[in-house]
MIGUDREN-874002 format. One line per 10 residues: for each residue x, y, z of C-alpha. Coordinates in Angstrom, 3 decimals. Layout:
# MIGUDREN-874002
X,Y,Z ~ ...
***
This chain:
# MIGUDREN-874002
18.243,-8.333,-17.270 ~ 18.892,-8.828,-14.238 ~ 16.553,-7.254,-11.659 ~ 16.904,-8.045,-7.509 ~ 14.013,-6.235,-5.744 ~ 15.179,-5.909,-1.736 ~ 12.451,-5.426,0.632 ~ 12.467,-5.708,4.647 ~ 9.318,-8.288,4.194 ~ 6.600,-10.215,2.012
4.461,-10.855,4.328 ~ 1.116,-9.236,4.501 ~ 1.037,-8.521,7.884 ~ 3.144,-5.309,6.785 ~ 0.764,-4.224,3.943 ~ 0.795,-2.639,1.189 ~ 4.128,-2.761,-0.031 ~ 4.680,-6.294,0.400 ~ 1.683,-7.533,-1.557 ~ 2.747,-4.744,-4.270
6.460,-6.560,-4.539 ~ 4.251,-9.626,-5.205 ~ 2.534,-8.260,-8.444 ~ 5.395,-6.002,-9.645 ~ 8.120,-8.970,-9.948 ~ 5.347,-11.112,-11.545 ~ 4.519,-8.293,-14.282 ~ 8.584,-7.710,-14.416 ~ 8.112,-10.990,-15.284 ~ 5.948,-11.948,-17.898
7.327,-8.503,-19.906 ~ 10.864,-10.686,-19.837 ~ 12.916,-9.486,-17.139 ~ 14.836,-11.961,-14.764 ~ 13.393,-10.417,-11.569 ~ 13.308,-11.818,-8.375 ~ 13.648,-10.786,-4.402 ~ 15.660,-10.765,-1.680 ~ 14.102,-10.643,1.733 ~ 14.123,-11.741,5.271
11.749,-14.513,7.145 ~ 9.551,-11.969,8.747 ~ 5.924,-13.051,9.785 ~ 5.216,-9.678,11.951 ~ 5.478,-10.782,15.564 ~ 6.754,-14.572,14.345 ~ 8.596,-15.773,11.497 ~ 7.734,-17.549,8.397 ~ 7.951,-21.221,7.375 ~ 10.609,-20.927,4.218
13.300,-22.299,3.151 ~ 16.576,-19.696,3.766 ~ 19.684,-19.236,2.089 ~ 18.005,-20.477,-1.926 ~ 15.444,-19.450,-4.204 ~ 12.615,-20.485,-3.828 ~ 9.475,-20.295,-5.253 ~ 6.787,-18.272,-3.252 ~ 3.301,-17.398,-4.687 ~ 4.556,-17.802,-7.743
7.344,-15.184,-7.314 ~ 11.094,-16.707,-6.987 ~ 12.672,-15.560,-3.186 ~ 15.405,-16.010,-1.696 ~ 14.996,-15.803,2.301 ~ 17.201,-14.586,5.084 ~ 16.697,-14.981,8.437 ~ 15.782,-12.005,10.486 ~ 17.246,-11.343,14.160 ~ 14.346,-12.430,16.698
14.792,-10.530,19.916 ~ 11.914,-10.342,22.422 ~ 12.233,-5.934,22.373 ~ 9.438,-4.952,19.265 ~ 10.947,-2.622,18.223 ~ 14.274,-3.724,17.423 ~ 12.494,-6.863,15.733 ~ 11.174,-4.807,13.424 ~ 13.910,-3.232,11.911 ~ 14.754,-6.755,10.001
18.517,-7.578,11.128 ~ 20.101,-10.210,8.617 ~ 23.213,-10.944,9.193 ~ 22.717,-13.942,6.341 ~ 21.012,-11.099,4.040 ~ 23.762,-9.184,4.636 ~ 26.992,-11.381,3.436 ~ 24.620,-12.724,0.671 ~ 24.398,-9.440,-0.716 ~ 27.399,-8.530,-0.814
28.948,-11.972,-2.808 ~ 25.610,-11.201,-5.342 ~ 24.509,-8.455,-5.457 ~ 27.670,-7.625,-8.732 ~ 25.710,-10.708,-10.604 ~ 21.994,-8.018,-11.129 ~ 22.289,-5.294,-13.268 ~ 19.663,-2.789,-11.239 ~ 18.455,-2.817,-7.844 ~ 15.262,-1.949,-6.899
14.806,-1.219,-3.100 ~ 11.673,-1.153,-1.166 ~ 10.834,1.171,2.059 ~ 13.500,2.727,4.368 ~ 14.556,2.881,7.592 ~ 15.102,-0.952,7.571 ~ 18.200,-2.505,7.288 ~ 17.528,-4.907,4.812 ~ 16.739,-1.555,2.649 ~ 19.836,0.142,4.193
22.196,-2.197,4.164 ~ 21.064,-3.200,0.491 ~ 21.879,0.428,-0.589 ~ 25.298,0.718,1.857 ~ 26.965,-2.541,-0.666 ~ 24.773,-1.836,-3.742 ~ 27.072,1.896,-3.023 ~ 30.099,-0.320,-2.257 ~ 30.491,-2.610,-5.259 ~ 28.916,0.314,-8.022
25.733,-1.520,-9.077 ~ 23.068,1.101,-9.921 ~ 19.883,0.788,-7.559 ~ 16.166,3.259,-7.150 ~ 14.221,3.386,-3.940 ~ 10.787,3.479,-3.930 ~ 10.028,4.772,-0.117 ~ 6.018,3.751,-0.603 ~ 5.254,6.806,1.501 ~ 8.124,6.637,3.734
9.523,9.939,3.510 ~ 5.904,11.908,3.411 ~ 5.817,14.610,5.454 ~ 3.313,12.566,8.332 ~ 5.298,9.341,8.171 ~ 8.610,11.560,8.937 ~ 6.262,13.491,11.979 ~ 6.149,10.329,13.763 ~ 9.431,9.172,15.580 ~ 10.341,12.270,14.394
14.219,12.213,16.723 ~ 14.992,9.062,15.366 ~ 14.266,9.479,11.497 ~ 16.160,13.197,11.624 ~ 19.301,11.181,12.901 ~ 18.826,7.799,10.252 ~ 18.093,10.330,7.580 ~ 20.973,12.515,8.464 ~ 23.632,9.572,9.640 ~ 22.531,6.905,7.144
19.495,7.346,4.868 ~ 20.129,10.821,2.917 ~ 23.848,9.271,1.631 ~ 22.015,6.359,0.587 ~ 19.200,8.058,-1.341 ~ 21.661,10.801,-2.530 ~ 23.164,8.022,-4.115 ~ 20.567,6.417,-5.651 ~ 19.980,6.110,-8.825 ~ 16.324,7.762,-9.013
13.728,8.092,-6.416 ~ 10.425,6.103,-7.232 ~ 7.433,7.638,-6.309 ~ 4.136,6.627,-7.058 ~ 2.415,10.057,-7.121 ~ 2.756,13.733,-7.952 ~ 1.498,14.212,-4.337 ~ 4.555,12.002,-3.001 ~ 7.090,13.299,-5.720 ~ 6.358,17.514,-4.043
6.485,16.412,-0.563 ~ 9.866,14.685,-1.271 ~ 10.843,17.768,-3.289 ~ 10.774,20.040,0.491 ~ 13.095,17.498,1.272 ~ 16.387,18.954,-0.154 ~ 17.509,15.598,-1.795 ~ 19.802,15.912,-4.888 ~ 18.885,12.190,-6.877 ~ 16.369,12.541,-9.307
13.220,11.529,-9.321 ~ 9.927,9.965,-11.459 ~ 6.235,9.170,-11.104 ~ 5.134,5.732,-11.858 ~ 1.516,3.995,-10.210 ~ 1.203,0.955,-8.262 ~ -0.756,-1.884,-11.097 ~ -3.744,-3.162,-10.581 ~ -4.167,-6.747,-11.003 ~ -7.641,-7.812,-12.843
-9.790,-9.600,-9.770 ~ -12.298,-12.087,-11.178 ~ -16.140,-10.732,-11.216 ~ -17.862,-12.192,-8.641 ~ -21.700,-13.126,-10.087 ~ -24.580,-11.193,-7.895 ~ -21.877,-9.667,-5.275 ~ -24.277,-7.409,-4.154 ~ -26.618,-9.915,-3.081 ~ -23.852,-12.324,-1.979
-22.479,-10.241,0.255 ~ -25.861,-8.897,2.273 ~ -26.927,-12.937,2.617 ~ -22.819,-12.989,4.477 ~ -23.834,-10.276,6.332 ~ -27.170,-10.918,7.013 ~ -28.969,-7.608,6.737 ~ -32.002,-6.092,3.952 ~ -30.764,-6.992,-0.040 ~ -31.281,-3.662,-0.122
-28.649,-2.208,2.838 ~ -25.893,0.237,1.995 ~ -22.715,-0.874,2.413 ~ -20.197,1.208,3.357 ~ -16.861,-0.393,3.382 ~ -13.147,-0.192,4.851 ~ -10.402,-1.750,4.285 ~ -6.964,-1.523,5.754 ~ -4.880,-1.323,8.266 ~ -5.885,-0.367,11.386
-3.329,2.331,12.328 ~ -4.038,6.107,13.838 ~ -2.787,6.615,10.235 ~ -5.967,5.460,8.419 ~ -7.813,8.041,9.630 ~ -10.714,6.387,11.367 ~ -11.287,8.978,14.478 ~ -12.905,10.649,11.668 ~ -14.843,7.903,9.130 ~ -16.530,6.677,12.508
-17.958,9.822,13.995 ~ -18.865,11.159,10.881 ~ -20.924,7.750,10.312 ~ -22.188,8.878,14.359 ~ -23.880,11.790,12.294 ~ -26.171,10.138,10.416 ~ -27.932,7.115,11.695 ~ -31.027,8.939,10.489 ~ -30.029,6.626,7.505 ~ -29.876,3.559,6.855
-26.618,2.057,6.174 ~ -24.154,-1.170,7.069 ~ -20.021,-0.286,8.072 ~ -17.486,-3.033,7.263 ~ -14.428,-2.609,9.197 ~ -12.025,-4.821,7.195 ~ -8.476,-5.131,8.891 ~ -6.266,-5.827,11.492 ~ -4.171,-3.711,14.111 ~ -2.603,-3.881,17.604
-4.864,-4.438,20.182 ~ -4.823,-1.467,21.891 ~ -5.972,0.833,19.242 ~ -8.492,-2.420,17.772 ~ -9.779,-1.343,21.601 ~ -9.742,2.092,20.271 ~ -11.925,1.580,17.623 ~ -14.619,-0.457,19.194 ~ -14.785,2.336,22.058 ~ -15.513,5.073,19.370
-18.001,3.317,17.601 ~ -19.999,2.624,20.899 ~ -19.985,6.187,22.198 ~ -21.206,7.093,18.606 ~ -23.742,4.670,18.438 ~ -22.725,2.454,14.999 ~ -21.325,-0.436,16.815 ~ -24.901,-2.252,16.068 ~ -23.659,-2.095,12.242 ~ -21.007,-2.421,12.268
-18.944,-5.637,11.498 ~ -15.553,-6.485,11.670 ~ -14.483,-8.657,9.377 ~ -10.645,-8.705,10.620 ~ -7.696,-9.262,7.738 ~ -9.504,-10.996,4.143 ~ -8.196,-11.711,1.440 ~ -8.467,-13.493,-1.778 ~ -12.318,-14.017,-2.704 ~ -13.212,-12.975,0.108
-11.720,-9.232,-0.150 ~ -12.933,-9.653,-3.969 ~ -16.673,-9.992,-2.387 ~ -16.154,-8.047,-0.461 ~ -14.985,-4.545,-2.059 ~ -16.860,-5.828,-5.059 ~ -20.478,-6.235,-2.576 ~ -19.862,-2.894,-1.365 ~ -21.516,0.790,-2.038 ~ -18.923,2.958,-1.190
-15.545,2.180,-0.178 ~ -14.145,4.463,2.755 ~ -10.435,5.797,3.171 ~ -9.935,8.488,5.591 ~ -5.917,8.877,5.890 ~ -3.927,11.482,6.990 ~ -1.834,10.466,4.224 ~ -1.439,7.528,1.885 ~ 1.646,7.479,-0.863 ~ -0.746,5.990,-3.281
-3.839,3.695,-1.848 ~ -3.963,0.396,-3.498 ~ -7.265,-0.591,-2.322 ~ -8.518,2.443,-3.471 ~ -7.372,1.185,-7.371 ~ -9.604,-2.027,-6.635 ~ -12.680,-0.503,-6.227 ~ -12.203,1.777,-8.416 ~ -12.145,-0.457,-10.511 ~ -15.201,-2.562,-9.910
-16.931,0.205,-10.229 ~ -17.076,0.833,-6.346 ~ -17.388,4.496,-5.883 ~ -14.972,5.864,-3.284 ~ -14.621,8.413,-0.819 ~ -10.605,9.918,0.391 ~ -9.403,12.741,2.399 ~ -7.250,14.774,0.446 ~ -3.902,12.482,1.944 ~ -5.332,10.031,-0.295
-2.844,10.216,-3.388 ~ -5.520,9.052,-5.621 ~ -7.686,11.671,-4.533 ~ -6.704,14.048,-7.068 ~ -7.965,11.572,-10.034 ~ -11.096,10.373,-8.189 ~ -11.740,14.685,-7.972 ~ -10.856,15.139,-11.713 ~ -13.053,12.379,-12.881 ~ -15.774,12.605,-10.573
-15.189,9.353,-9.499 ~ -16.130,9.705,-5.723 ~ -15.583,12.328,-2.559 ~ -13.006,14.133,-2.144 ~ -13.997,15.664,1.539 ~ -11.465,17.444,3.840 ~ -10.248,15.394,6.625 ~ -13.370,16.894,8.925 ~ -15.731,14.691,10.883 ~ -18.821,17.413,9.022
-17.934,17.538,5.649 ~ -16.697,13.144,5.365 ~ -20.003,13.409,7.027 ~ -22.085,15.601,4.439 ~ -19.457,13.384,1.211 ~ -21.634,10.556,3.083 ~ -24.772,11.444,3.089 ~ -24.780,12.631,-0.510 ~ -23.902,9.743,-1.473 ~ -26.422,8.030,0.620
-28.795,10.230,-0.964 ~ -28.160,10.091,-4.503 ~ -27.866,6.783,-5.774 ~ -27.658,7.773,-9.197 ~ -25.021,9.349,-9.098 ~ -23.215,7.390,-6.748 ~ -24.145,4.727,-9.312 ~ -22.864,6.863,-12.440 ~ -19.513,7.262,-10.367 ~ -18.836,3.831,-10.429
-19.018,2.997,-13.898 ~ -16.625,6.194,-14.808 ~ -14.699,4.371,-12.584 ~ -14.229,0.990,-14.366 ~ -13.980,2.125,-17.596 ~ -10.976,4.745,-16.435 ~ -8.824,2.566,-13.995 ~ -8.787,-0.606,-16.457 ~ -7.039,1.362,-18.983 ~ -4.316,3.213,-17.304
-3.721,1.065,-14.033 ~ -2.918,-2.218,-15.365 ~ 0.238,-4.099,-14.003 ~ 1.322,-4.985,-17.696 ~ 1.224,-1.736,-18.732 ~ 3.100,-0.079,-15.536 ~ 6.024,-3.168,-16.455 ~ 6.186,-1.863,-19.699 ~ 6.541,1.599,-18.599 ~ 9.490,0.221,-15.706
11.517,-1.858,-17.905 ~ 12.200,1.251,-20.088 ~ 13.426,3.190,-17.283 ~ 14.975,0.024,-15.849 ~ 17.254,-0.327,-19.348 ~ 17.856,3.981,-19.570 ~ 19.493,3.554,-15.699 ~ 21.604,0.416,-16.818 ~ 22.493,2.524,-20.107 ~ 23.351,6.126,-18.466
25.050,4.012,-15.717 ~ 27.371,2.232,-17.629 ~ 28.041,4.549,-20.341
***
């Protein structure tokens, strides 16, 4: 079985979807699927220094890279137009049994769906949260026009929409699409456990060995709800804690965060790390006491899963798709997206450490049993086989 994953970018600056597609393809290949990625050399405001128009091994994944159009206008640049990709897809798409399209409202995914339709190659689409109510309310007019003229037909001609949570499926069901959908969560790449992570992190931060550490690790964007989390922490200055903001965003938004930290009186106990990955990321997750993500909307929340897998309880708001799992199995706290509610939940965590430890222990066992990439990939293979058989019948 030959499977082609198409995504506008695989660089970490584009967030979770770019990381997910890499792990997904690795897991599929471990399940004897001939899976590859076609993408552009997008790297945010820059370009990746990679060979173009040839299959290369990139971070242990076979990838075809194509040149991204790079004008000075950011909106046009981020659309990731690529004539090279268009020509290659037209010439080669029929060599694949099925396409897995990642994201929408971007040239690479849109043109891949259009060509697959013309060439009668089956495809499924994973929107990575871009069909959520919150996402569609951003740049509303532009997205409505794009959806009506182009993307709705592309979605309706797909064999299925791949969603990662029941919450996402409920929101997509309200859009009036005629295509079926299925829910299959992202998997988890088992992290390497770090001995004495709590001690090492506090040593790194130069804080007391028993200092409670609260971690926010995500892209810095208004969607992530820091404008709720920071004021909530500001109401708890009578408690000891250190707050970590791990991530990067626009200079303008980072300045807003800085200002909020100062005005709420917690700047002196906050550490900015910028974007982190690898062993550093593992250390910060494993060494923290609480992982907090107060997003308006999150179709999955991979970092939440990573925290739970190493026994760190989480605080998530209802817009985070994993919130229902956290609440049902008592793996953390699920306050409303409200400053007082978030503050109360964090205070509960700070004042009941044994309860928090029990949450972490439950999380570690459950997540590692149910959310591994090998299990997810095996289910994905079954779905591919069913769709290919049905398409060819």
